C-alpha positions as CSV (number, residue, x, y, z in Angstrom):
1,M,51.2,92.1,77.6
2,N,47.7,93.6,77.9
3,G,44.6,92.0,76.6
4,T,43.3,93.0,73.2
5,L,39.5,93.2,73.9
6,S,38.0,96.6,73.3
7,D,35.4,98.1,75.6
8,R,32.8,97.2,73.0
9,D,34.0,93.5,73.1
10,W,33.8,93.5,76.9
11,D,30.3,95.1,76.9
12,D,29.1,92.5,74.4
13,L,30.5,89.7,76.5
14,V,29.0,90.9,79.7
15,N,25.6,91.5,78.1
16,L,25.5,88.0,76.7
17,I,26.4,86.6,80.1
18,L,23.6,88.6,81.8
19,E,21.3,87.1,79.1
20,R,22.7,83.6,79.8
21,K,23.8,83.4,76.2
22,C,27.4,82.5,76.9
23,T,28.9,79.0,77.2
24,P,32.4,78.6,78.9
25,F,34.9,76.0,77.7
26,I,37.3,75.2,80.6
27,G,40.7,73.8,79.9
28,A,43.7,72.7,82.0
29,G,45.0,76.3,82.4
30,A,42.1,77.1,84.7
31,C,43.6,74.7,87.2
32,A,47.1,76.3,87.2
33,N,48.9,76.2,90.5
34,T,46.3,73.6,91.7
35,L,46.8,70.5,89.7
36,P,50.2,69.4,88.2
37,L,50.8,70.2,84.6
38,A,50.1,67.5,82.0
39,S,53.6,67.9,80.7
40,D,55.1,67.4,84.2
41,I,53.0,64.2,84.7
42,A,54.1,62.9,81.3
43,K,57.8,63.5,82.1
44,Q,57.4,61.8,85.5
45,W,55.8,58.7,83.9
46,A,58.2,58.7,81.0
47,E,61.2,58.4,83.4
48,A,59.4,55.9,85.7
49,H,58.4,53.6,82.9
50,G,61.3,53.9,80.5
51,Y,59.5,55.7,77.7
52,P,61.8,55.4,74.7
53,L,60.9,58.5,72.6
54,T,62.6,61.4,74.4
55,T,61.3,64.0,71.9
56,S,57.7,63.4,73.1
57,A,58.4,62.7,76.8
58,D,56.3,65.7,77.8
59,D,53.2,64.6,75.7
60,L,50.7,63.0,78.2
61,S,48.6,61.3,75.5
62,R,51.7,59.6,74.0
63,V,53.3,58.7,77.3
64,S,50.0,57.4,78.7
65,Q,49.6,55.3,75.5
66,Y,53.0,53.7,76.3
67,V,52.0,53.0,79.9
68,A,48.7,51.5,78.8
69,L,50.6,49.1,76.4
70,T,53.4,48.1,78.7
71,R,51.3,47.7,81.8
72,Y,47.5,47.3,81.2
73,P,44.9,49.6,79.5
74,M,43.5,51.2,82.7
75,A,46.9,51.8,84.4
76,P,47.5,55.4,83.3
77,K,43.9,56.4,84.2
78,E,44.2,54.8,87.7
79,D,47.5,56.5,88.2
80,L,46.1,59.9,87.1
81,R,43.2,59.6,89.6
82,R,45.6,58.9,92.4
83,I,47.6,62.1,91.5
84,F,44.4,64.2,91.3
85,Q,43.1,62.8,94.6
86,K,46.2,64.2,96.4
87,S,45.5,67.7,95.0
88,P,43.2,70.0,97.0
89,A,40.5,72.0,95.4
90,P,41.1,75.6,94.5
91,N,40.0,78.4,96.9
92,F,36.6,79.3,95.6
93,E,36.5,82.4,97.8
94,A,39.3,84.0,95.9
95,P,37.8,86.6,93.6
96,D,40.0,85.7,90.6
97,E,39.6,81.9,90.8
98,P,38.2,81.0,87.4
99,H,35.7,78.3,88.5
100,A,34.3,80.5,91.2
101,L,33.8,83.4,88.8
102,L,32.1,81.1,86.3
103,A,29.8,79.7,89.0
104,D,28.8,83.2,90.0
105,L,27.9,84.1,86.4
106,D,24.8,81.7,86.7
107,L,25.2,80.2,83.3
108,P,23.2,77.1,82.3
109,I,26.0,75.0,80.7
110,Y,29.7,74.6,81.4
111,I,31.8,72.5,79.0
112,T,35.1,71.2,80.2
113,T,37.9,69.1,78.8
114,N,39.3,68.6,82.3
115,Y,38.8,65.4,84.3
116,D,38.5,67.1,87.7
117,D,35.3,68.1,89.6
118,F,36.3,71.7,90.3
119,M,33.5,73.2,88.3
120,A,31.0,71.1,90.1
121,K,32.5,72.0,93.5
122,A,32.4,75.7,92.6
123,L,28.7,75.5,91.7
124,K,28.0,73.6,95.0
125,S,29.9,76.2,96.9
126,R,27.4,78.7,95.5
127,G,24.4,76.6,96.4
128,R,23.6,75.8,92.8
129,A,22.1,72.5,91.7
130,Y,24.0,70.8,88.9
131,V,24.3,67.7,86.8
132,R,27.6,66.2,85.6
133,E,27.5,64.3,82.3
134,F,29.9,63.0,79.6
135,P,29.6,61.6,76.2
136,R,29.3,57.8,76.0
137,W,32.1,57.5,73.4
138,N,33.3,53.9,73.9
139,R,31.8,50.5,74.5
140,F,32.9,49.7,78.0
141,P,30.1,47.9,79.8
142,E,30.5,50.3,82.7
143,I,29.6,53.2,80.4
144,E,27.1,51.5,78.1
145,G,25.1,50.5,81.2
146,M,24.9,54.0,82.7
147,R,21.8,56.0,82.0
148,S,22.4,59.7,81.4
149,F,20.4,62.5,82.9
150,F,18.9,63.1,79.5
151,D,17.7,59.5,79.2
152,S,16.1,59.3,82.6
153,Q,14.4,62.7,82.9
154,P,11.3,64.0,81.1
155,Q,12.4,67.2,79.6
156,D,10.6,70.5,79.2
157,P,11.8,71.9,75.8
158,R,11.9,75.4,77.5
159,D,14.1,74.1,80.3
160,P,15.6,70.7,79.5
161,L,17.9,70.9,82.5
162,G,15.1,71.3,85.0
163,G,16.7,74.5,86.5
164,K,20.0,72.8,87.1
165,A,23.4,73.8,85.7
166,L,25.1,71.2,83.4
167,V,28.8,70.5,83.7
168,Y,29.6,68.6,80.6
169,H,32.9,66.7,80.7
170,L,33.7,66.4,77.0
171,H,36.8,64.2,77.8
172,G,35.2,62.3,80.7
173,H,35.7,62.7,84.4
174,L,37.6,60.8,87.1
175,D,34.5,59.4,88.8
176,V,34.1,57.1,85.8
177,L,37.6,56.2,84.7
178,Q,36.4,54.4,81.5
179,S,35.1,57.7,80.3
180,L,38.5,59.4,80.2
181,V,40.0,60.5,76.9
182,L,43.6,60.2,77.8
183,T,45.8,58.0,75.5
184,E,46.4,58.5,71.8
185,D,44.0,55.6,71.0
186,D,41.4,57.3,73.2
187,Y,41.7,60.5,71.3
188,L,41.4,58.8,67.9
189,D,38.4,56.7,69.0
190,F,36.8,59.7,70.6
191,L,37.1,61.8,67.4
192,I,35.8,59.1,65.2
193,K,32.7,58.7,67.5
194,M,32.1,62.4,67.7
195,T,32.2,62.9,64.0
196,T,30.0,59.8,63.1
197,D,27.4,59.7,65.9
198,T,25.2,62.8,65.7
199,K,23.3,61.8,68.8
200,L,26.4,61.4,71.0
201,V,26.2,65.0,72.4
202,P,22.9,65.9,74.1
203,A,20.7,68.4,72.5
204,P,21.1,71.2,75.1
205,V,24.9,71.1,74.5
206,C,24.5,71.2,70.7
207,A,22.1,74.1,71.1
208,A,24.6,76.0,73.3
209,L,27.4,75.4,70.7
210,A,25.2,76.7,67.9
211,G,23.4,79.5,69.6
212,T,25.6,81.2,72.3
213,S,29.0,82.9,72.5
214,L,31.8,80.5,73.5
215,L,34.3,81.6,76.1
216,F,37.5,79.5,76.1
217,I,39.5,79.7,79.4
218,G,42.6,77.7,80.1
219,Y,43.7,76.7,76.6
220,S,46.7,77.5,74.4
221,M,46.0,78.3,70.8
222,A,49.4,76.8,70.0
223,D,48.4,73.5,71.6
224,W,47.5,70.6,69.2
225,N,44.6,69.4,71.4
226,F,43.0,72.9,71.3
227,R,43.2,72.9,67.5
228,V,41.6,69.5,67.3
229,L,38.9,70.7,69.7
230,L,38.0,73.6,67.4
231,R,38.4,72.1,64.0
232,G,37.2,68.6,64.7
233,L,34.6,68.8,67.4
234,I,33.0,72.2,67.3
235,G,33.2,72.3,63.5
236,S,31.3,69.0,63.3
237,L,28.8,69.8,66.0
238,G,28.0,73.2,64.6
239,A,29.7,76.2,66.1
240,S,28.0,79.5,66.9
241,L,27.0,81.3,63.7
242,G,25.7,84.5,65.3
243,Y,28.1,85.3,68.2
244,A,31.8,85.9,68.5
245,S,33.8,83.5,70.6
246,I,36.5,84.7,73.0
247,A,39.7,82.8,73.8
248,V,41.9,83.8,76.8
249,Q,45.5,83.1,75.7
250,L,48.9,83.4,77.3
251,P,51.4,85.2,75.1
252,P,53.9,82.7,73.6
253,K,56.9,82.4,76.0
254,G,60.6,82.5,75.4
255,L,60.3,85.0,72.6
256,S,61.4,88.6,72.1
257,Q,58.7,91.3,72.0
258,A,58.8,91.4,68.2
259,Q,58.7,87.6,68.0
260,Q,55.7,87.5,70.4
261,R,53.9,90.0,68.2
262,Q,54.6,87.9,65.1
263,A,53.4,84.7,66.9
264,Q,50.2,86.4,68.1
265,E,49.5,87.7,64.6
266,Y,50.0,84.3,63.1
267,L,47.8,82.5,65.6
268,S,45.1,85.1,65.3
269,E,45.2,84.8,61.5
270,Y,45.1,81.0,61.7
271,F,42.0,80.8,63.8
272,S,40.2,83.6,62.0
273,H,40.0,81.2,59.0
274,I,38.3,78.4,60.9
275,Q,35.0,78.0,59.1
276,R,32.1,79.7,60.9
277,L,34.0,80.6,64.1
278,K,34.5,84.3,64.8
279,F,37.2,84.8,67.4
280,Q,38.2,87.6,69.7
281,I,41.5,86.9,71.5
282,Y,42.5,88.2,75.0
283,W,46.2,88.0,75.2
284,G,47.2,87.8,78.9
285,E,47.1,85.9,82.2
286,G,43.9,84.0,82.9
287,K,43.6,85.6,86.4
288,A,43.9,89.0,84.9
289,F,41.0,88.2,82.5
290,T,39.0,86.8,85.4
291,S,39.5,89.8,87.6
292,E,38.6,92.2,84.8
293,L,35.5,90.2,83.8
294,R,34.3,90.1,87.4
295,R,34.7,93.8,87.7
296,R,32.8,94.6,84.6
297,W,30.1,92.0,85.2
298,E,29.4,93.2,88.8
299,A,29.2,96.8,87.6
300,A,26.7,95.9,84.8
301,R,24.7,93.7,87.2
302,H,24.4,96.4,89.8
303,A,23.5,99.0,87.1
304,T,20.5,96.9,86.1
305,H,19.1,96.6,89.6
């Protein structure tokens, strides 16, 4: 099914990118065919550890909660790191690889809910300096004792990142296992912290949420985690008031064409009522969106030179 962005929508997005007023949100779908799906990991762990609730055996947060309780709290995070370490990085020379395109766009801030380092590696492959950070959402000594980039650097208000790109891992990253938001308890503790601690997220990230267009790649609007991200986190931090956000979405699977259209209309209507967020939805494959965005961005960039 074709995307639903008009030429005006595309032009607005490309112009905001050229003005560096766009902030990508990167989800698990951006790693498709590179990392195993969360549902597949959950099923594997459920079988290996005798998870008793068959109706949620494909839910990684629930299954990892069970593994943490029946083994020890860090067990699922250590197992997840071992799985990811066996997976090679994407081919950043492929023109439709999402991380590669985002790195080429030369944006200041990239927000990801993924644990991997693919966005950082893509930036490195382009010779761009970057900083990786995550919110200090729990009280592990390993995290509380770590100074963040924003604590240790004198910041120029006009350029708080010192010319570097920021890769902000909202749910933590594998280099610091204690930072991962993985189990059900992690998600609950994380949400409580995010909604009660106004200083948890650094000022440049809050400014990007409030003052740029948000581009969601690799999420499913039907996914519960994505709904929590929008309503709980972005709503509490202050979503963009002046710019439309764009979400790249796969059409619902296993439905007739008429049912797909009804499902799309329902999801579009649902998210149109989220307070303060204005959404444009691209219905289609992520790589199709990536290819089209690269084509339009390169054309516009060459036209300005």
